[in-house]
C-alpha positions, 0 to 999 in steps of 0.5 A, spaced: 189 411 288 190 414 281 196 417 283 200 411 286 196 407 279 200 411 275 206 410 279 205 403 278 204 403 271 211 407 270 214 402 274 212 396 269 213 400 263 220 402 265 221 394 267 220 393 260 226 398 257 230 393 257 226 387 254 225 391 248 231 394 247 235 387 247 229 385 242 231 390 237 238 390 237 240 382 235 240 381 228 235 378 224 240 376 218 245 371 221 252 371 216 251 366 212 244 369 209 249 376 210 253 373 204 247 370 200 244 376 200 250 380 198 252 374 192 244 375 189 246 383 188 253 382 186 255 375 183 261 372 184 265 370 190 266 371 197 272 373 200 270 375 207 265 378 211 266 381 218 261 384 223 260 392 225 255 393 229 248 391 225 251 391 219 255 385 216 261 388 211 262 383 205 267 383 200 266 380 194 270 378 188 267 378 182 268 374 175 271 380 171 277 381 177 273 386 180 272 387 188 267 390 191 265 391 198 257 390 200 254 393 206 248 388 208 243 391 214 244 386 219 235 387 222 232 389 215 237 384 210 238 390 206 244 391 202 248 396 199 254 397 196 260 401 198 263 406 195 268 408 199 
C-alpha cells in the first residue's frame, strides 16, 4: 500500500513539472516595460529593443549623443549596462 501511494505521488509530482517550468520561463516584464525601466536609469531616446532569451537588449541614445546598451532582465526587471 505504501509503495503504491509513493508511486502515485511521484506520478502526480512529475505531471506538474511542465506547468511549473512554463510558468517560470514566461517573462513578467514586456518590451514596453523594459524600455521604460531602461529610460529611468539611462535617460534618452530608445533606438531599438531586442529580445534575447529571458532578457531585453535596449539601445538608448543619451542627450550627450552617446549610445548605451542596456540589458533588462525579463523576469525581474533588473537593469544593467552592457559594457561589451
